[in-house]
C-alpha positions as CSV (number, residue, x, y, z in Angstrom):
1,M,14.9,9.3,5.8
2,R,16.9,7.6,3.2
3,H,14.6,5.1,1.3
4,F,10.9,4.2,2.5
5,T,9.7,0.7,2.2
6,S,7.4,0.4,5.3
7,V,5.4,2.5,7.7
8,K,7.9,1.3,10.3
9,Q,10.5,4.1,8.9
10,L,8.1,6.9,9.8
11,G,9.5,7.0,13.0
12,D,7.4,8.5,15.8
13,L,3.6,8.7,14.6
14,K,2.8,11.5,16.6
15,E,5.5,13.5,14.8
16,A,4.5,11.8,11.5
17,F,0.8,12.7,12.0
18,A,1.8,16.4,12.6
19,K,4.2,16.5,9.4
20,A,1.1,15.1,7.4
21,R,-1.3,17.6,9.1
22,Y,1.2,20.1,8.0
23,V,1.3,19.2,4.3
24,K,-2.5,18.9,4.3
25,E,-2.9,22.5,5.3
26,N,0.2,24.0,3.4
27,P,0.2,21.8,0.2
28,F,2.7,24.5,-1.5
29,A,4.9,25.6,1.0
30,D,7.9,23.6,0.3
31,Q,8.1,24.0,-3.4
32,A,11.6,25.2,-3.0
33,L,12.5,21.7,-1.9
34,G,12.2,20.3,-4.9
35,R,13.1,22.6,-7.5
36,N,15.5,21.3,-9.9
37,R,14.9,18.0,-8.5
38,T,13.8,14.8,-10.8
39,L,11.2,12.2,-9.4
40,L,11.1,8.8,-11.6
41,M,8.2,7.0,-11.1
42,L,8.6,3.4,-12.5
43,F,5.6,0.8,-13.0
44,F,5.8,-2.3,-13.2
45,N,2.2,-2.7,-12.6
46,S,-1.0,-0.8,-13.1
47,S,-2.0,2.0,-11.0
48,L,-4.7,5.2,-10.7
49,R,-4.4,6.6,-7.4
50,T,-0.6,5.4,-6.8
51,R,0.5,7.4,-10.1
52,L,-1.8,10.2,-9.7
53,S,-1.5,11.0,-6.0
54,T,2.5,10.8,-5.8
55,Q,2.9,12.8,-9.1
56,K,0.7,15.6,-7.5
57,A,2.5,15.5,-4.6
58,A,6.1,15.7,-6.1
59,M,4.5,18.6,-8.0
60,N,3.3,20.2,-5.0
61,L,7.1,20.3,-3.6
62,G,8.2,21.8,-6.9
63,M,9.5,18.5,-8.4
64,N,10.1,17.5,-12.1
65,V,8.5,13.9,-12.7
66,I,9.3,11.4,-14.9
67,V,6.5,8.5,-15.2
68,L,7.7,4.8,-16.9
69,D,5.4,2.2,-17.5
70,V,7.9,-0.7,-18.0
71,N,5.4,-2.6,-19.6
72,Q,4.7,-0.5,-22.5
73,G,7.3,2.7,-22.5
74,A,10.6,0.4,-22.3
75,W,12.5,-2.5,-23.3
76,K,11.4,-5.6,-21.7
77,L,13.5,-6.3,-18.7
78,E,15.6,-9.5,-17.6
79,T,15.4,-10.1,-13.9
80,E,17.4,-12.9,-13.2
81,R,21.3,-13.2,-13.1
82,G,23.1,-15.6,-15.2
83,V,20.3,-16.2,-17.9
84,I,21.2,-16.5,-21.3
85,M,19.6,-13.3,-22.8
86,D,18.4,-15.1,-25.9
87,G,14.8,-14.5,-25.4
88,D,12.3,-11.4,-25.8
89,R,14.2,-9.5,-23.1
90,P,16.9,-7.5,-24.6
91,E,18.0,-5.2,-21.5
92,H,19.0,-6.3,-18.0
93,L,18.0,-4.9,-15.1
94,L,21.0,-4.6,-13.5
95,E,21.8,-2.0,-16.5
96,A,18.7,-0.5,-16.4
97,I,18.7,0.5,-12.8
98,P,21.8,2.9,-12.7
99,V,20.9,4.3,-16.1
100,M,17.6,5.4,-14.4
101,G,19.8,6.6,-11.7
102,C,21.8,8.9,-13.8
103,Y,18.3,10.8,-14.9
104,C,16.6,11.6,-11.4
105,D,16.9,12.4,-8.0
106,V,14.7,10.1,-6.5
107,I,12.8,6.8,-7.7
108,G,9.7,5.3,-6.7
109,V,8.9,1.8,-7.7
110,R,5.9,-0.4,-8.1
111,S,6.2,-3.8,-8.3
112,F,3.6,-6.3,-7.2
113,A,4.1,-10.1,-5.8
114,R,4.4,-12.6,-9.2
115,F,3.3,-15.4,-7.1
116,E,6.0,-17.4,-8.8
117,S,8.2,-17.9,-5.6
118,K,7.3,-17.0,-2.4
119,E,10.9,-16.3,-1.3
120,D,11.7,-14.0,-4.0
121,D,8.5,-12.0,-3.3
122,Y,9.0,-11.7,0.6
123,N,12.5,-10.9,-0.3
124,E,11.3,-7.7,-2.3
125,K,13.8,-9.2,-5.3
126,I,13.0,-6.2,-7.5
127,L,12.7,-3.3,-5.1
128,E,16.0,-4.4,-3.3
129,Q,17.8,-4.2,-6.6
130,F,16.9,-0.6,-6.8
131,I,17.9,0.4,-3.3
132,R,21.0,-1.4,-4.1
133,Y,22.2,-0.5,-7.3
134,S,20.3,3.1,-8.3
135,G,22.5,5.2,-6.2
136,R,19.6,7.1,-5.4
137,P,17.1,7.3,-2.6
138,V,13.9,4.9,-3.6
139,F,10.6,4.7,-1.9
140,S,7.7,1.6,-2.6
141,M,4.6,2.5,-4.5
142,E,3.5,-0.8,-3.6
143,A,6.0,-3.9,-3.8
144,A,5.2,-7.7,-3.1
145,T,4.7,-7.6,0.6
146,R,3.9,-3.7,1.6
147,H,2.0,-0.7,0.3
148,P,3.4,2.0,2.9
149,L,2.0,5.0,1.0
150,Q,-1.5,3.5,1.3
151,T,-1.2,2.8,4.6
152,F,0.1,5.8,5.8
153,A,-2.8,7.3,4.1
154,D,-4.8,4.9,5.7
155,M,-3.4,5.7,9.4
156,I,-4.0,9.4,8.7
157,T,-7.6,9.1,7.8
158,I,-8.4,7.1,11.1
159,E,-6.5,9.7,12.9
160,E,-8.9,12.2,11.3
161,Y,-12.2,10.2,11.8
162,K,-11.7,8.3,15.2
163,K,-14.0,9.3,17.9
164,T,-11.9,7.5,20.6
165,E,-8.4,7.1,21.7
166,R,-8.5,3.6,21.1
167,P,-10.7,2.5,18.4
168,K,-11.5,-0.8,17.2
169,V,-10.2,-1.4,13.9
170,V,-11.0,-4.6,12.1
171,M,-9.6,-5.7,8.7
172,T,-11.8,-8.3,7.1
173,W,-11.0,-10.4,4.1
174,A,-13.9,-10.5,1.5
175,P,-14.1,-12.8,-1.5
176,H,-12.3,-11.6,-4.9
177,P,-12.3,-13.5,-8.3
178,K,-8.7,-13.2,-8.6
179,A,-5.7,-14.1,-6.6
180,L,-4.3,-10.5,-5.1
181,P,-1.4,-10.1,-3.3
182,Q,-0.9,-9.5,0.8
183,A,0.9,-6.1,0.2
184,V,-2.0,-4.2,1.4
185,P,-3.2,-6.3,4.3
186,N,0.5,-7.1,5.3
187,S,1.2,-3.2,5.5
188,F,-2.1,-2.3,7.2
189,A,-1.6,-4.7,9.7
190,E,2.0,-3.6,10.0
191,G,0.9,-0.2,10.5
192,M,-2.1,-0.8,13.2
193,N,0.4,-2.9,15.4
194,L,2.4,0.4,15.8
195,T,-0.6,2.4,17.3
196,G,-2.5,1.5,20.3
197,Y,-5.9,1.0,18.4
198,E,-7.8,-2.4,19.3
199,F,-6.9,-4.4,15.9
200,V,-8.9,-7.6,14.7
201,I,-8.2,-9.4,11.4
202,T,-10.7,-11.5,10.0
203,H,-11.1,-14.0,7.6
204,P,-11.8,-17.8,6.4
205,E,-9.4,-20.6,7.6
206,G,-6.4,-20.9,5.0
207,Y,-6.1,-17.4,4.5
208,E,-3.6,-16.7,7.6
209,L,-0.9,-13.7,6.7
210,D,2.7,-14.1,7.7
211,P,2.7,-14.0,11.4
212,A,5.3,-11.3,11.0
213,F,2.5,-8.9,9.8
214,V,-0.1,-10.3,12.1
215,G,1.9,-9.4,15.0
216,K,-0.3,-8.7,18.4
217,A,-3.5,-8.9,15.9
218,R,-6.5,-10.8,17.2
219,V,-7.5,-13.2,14.4
220,E,-10.9,-14.0,14.3
221,Y,-12.5,-16.5,12.2
222,D,-16.2,-15.4,12.9
223,Q,-16.6,-12.3,10.9
224,D,-19.9,-11.6,12.8
225,K,-18.0,-11.8,15.9
226,A,-15.0,-9.7,14.7
227,F,-17.6,-6.9,13.5
228,E,-19.4,-6.5,17.0
229,G,-18.3,-2.9,18.3
230,A,-16.1,-2.1,15.5
231,D,-15.4,1.6,14.8
232,F,-13.8,1.2,11.3
233,I,-13.9,-1.7,9.2
234,Y,-11.4,-2.3,6.3
235,A,-12.2,-4.7,3.9
236,K,-9.4,-6.0,1.4
237,N,-9.1,-9.6,-0.3
238,W,-5.5,-11.2,-0.6
239,A,-4.8,-14.3,-1.7
240,A,-3.3,-17.7,0.3
241,Y,-0.2,-17.1,2.1
242,S,0.8,-20.5,3.7
243,G,2.6,-23.4,2.0
244,D,1.7,-25.0,-1.3
245,N,-1.5,-22.2,-1.5
246,Y,0.6,-19.6,-1.9
247,G,-1.1,-17.1,-4.0
248,K,-4.1,-19.2,-4.9
249,V,-7.6,-18.6,-4.5
250,L,-9.2,-20.7,-1.9
251,N,-12.4,-19.1,-1.3
252,T,-15.0,-17.1,-2.9
253,D,-17.9,-17.2,-0.6
254,R,-19.9,-14.3,-0.6
255,R,-20.9,-14.5,2.9
256,W,-17.9,-12.7,3.4
257,T,-19.0,-9.7,1.6
258,V,-19.5,-6.6,3.5
259,D,-23.2,-5.8,3.7
260,S,-25.7,-3.4,5.6
261,R,-26.5,-6.5,8.0
262,K,-22.9,-6.8,9.1
263,M,-22.1,-3.2,9.4
264,A,-25.1,-3.1,11.3
265,L,-23.2,-5.0,14.3
266,T,-20.7,-2.4,14.5
267,N,-20.2,0.8,16.3
268,N,-21.9,2.7,13.4
269,A,-18.4,2.1,11.7
270,F,-16.6,3.5,9.0
271,F,-15.8,1.5,5.9
272,M,-12.9,1.6,4.4
273,H,-11.0,0.2,1.3
274,C,-7.9,0.9,-0.8
275,L,-9.6,1.1,-3.9
276,P,-10.5,-0.1,-6.9
277,V,-13.2,-2.3,-5.2
278,R,-15.3,-5.0,-6.8
279,R,-18.7,-3.9,-5.8
280,N,-21.1,-6.7,-4.6
281,M,-18.1,-9.2,-3.8
282,I,-16.1,-6.9,-1.6
283,V,-18.9,-4.8,-0.4
284,T,-22.0,-3.9,-1.5
285,D,-23.4,-0.5,-3.0
286,E,-25.4,0.2,-0.3
287,V,-22.3,0.2,2.3
288,I,-19.7,2.1,-0.2
289,E,-22.5,4.5,-0.7
290,S,-23.5,5.2,2.7
291,P,-22.5,8.3,5.1
292,Q,-20.3,5.8,6.5
293,S,-18.0,5.1,3.8
294,I,-14.9,7.3,3.8
295,V,-12.9,5.8,0.9
296,I,-12.5,9.0,-1.0
297,P,-11.2,11.0,1.8
298,E,-8.9,7.9,2.1
299,A,-7.8,7.9,-1.1
300,A,-7.5,11.6,-1.0
301,N,-5.2,11.3,1.8
302,R,-2.8,9.3,-0.6
303,V,-1.3,12.8,-1.7
304,V,-0.8,13.7,1.7
305,S,1.0,10.4,2.6
306,A,3.3,10.7,-0.7
307,Q,4.2,14.2,-0.1
308,T,4.6,14.1,3.6
309,V,7.5,11.1,2.8
310,L,8.9,12.7,-0.3
311,K,9.4,15.8,1.6
312,E,11.3,13.7,4.3
313,I,13.5,12.2,1.6
314,L,14.1,15.5,-0.1
315,L,15.5,16.8,3.2
316,S,17.7,14.2,3.5
317,L,19.4,15.1,0.0
């Protein structure tokens, strides 16, 4: 594996899950692999789980780690070609990227959708420049359209907790006060479509995702109906995708909040969320604090997903 930007690059899922199990059971077995190698983690956006889990994964592999918050620890970066740089951005990404590549062996990039241009976001303008110009293996720590390390951790978690070979997994939209990217729901849908699970997406009208990510999922606009018999509920907000509404909040209807009444419609489903979560908007206190909530084991598996991917990248060097 040279670059990692999508769970599709995991290859055979049985093999990927087996590699993840080995990493989880033997977290320090491959420290020689990363010795004298340096990971540069680059953040254009805030992070808690991604930063901590990926840094921990790299350390487990014996790597040196450099963490750079672009917004606080570096010159402001210009990203557009052809711009007269007479403003507050003294360095261009096209020089910064190859310089960064000189200081490391692997680069992780976190850069959210800006909601300024759907074309730029869905072409992964920032991430793709790192792949093109850094000269190093690059992996996504969440990009404009996908969050593959999160999705891999989600898939590992479902594999660990499922009680049947083909569980029913429901991804539900839930209200949020801010416009959030489609990266997590896109990526989760992409991952679920690689499995044999029954997969349902439920959301209000107007929140349809890019059909390329929806894939073979069943879309249900009635949340109660979608929840019936579910084995896993994955809650997440996302902003509108379609047309002129791209990046907009169309709805904050709290009837879509995941509560105990809705969870009672399920097959004693496990509750999942990528975190951070807005309590009593996305999910009520009683649901996220219930024994069926697996958000903490899910977050813990972020180390496993990152370490599994980093190990494959190191093996390719």
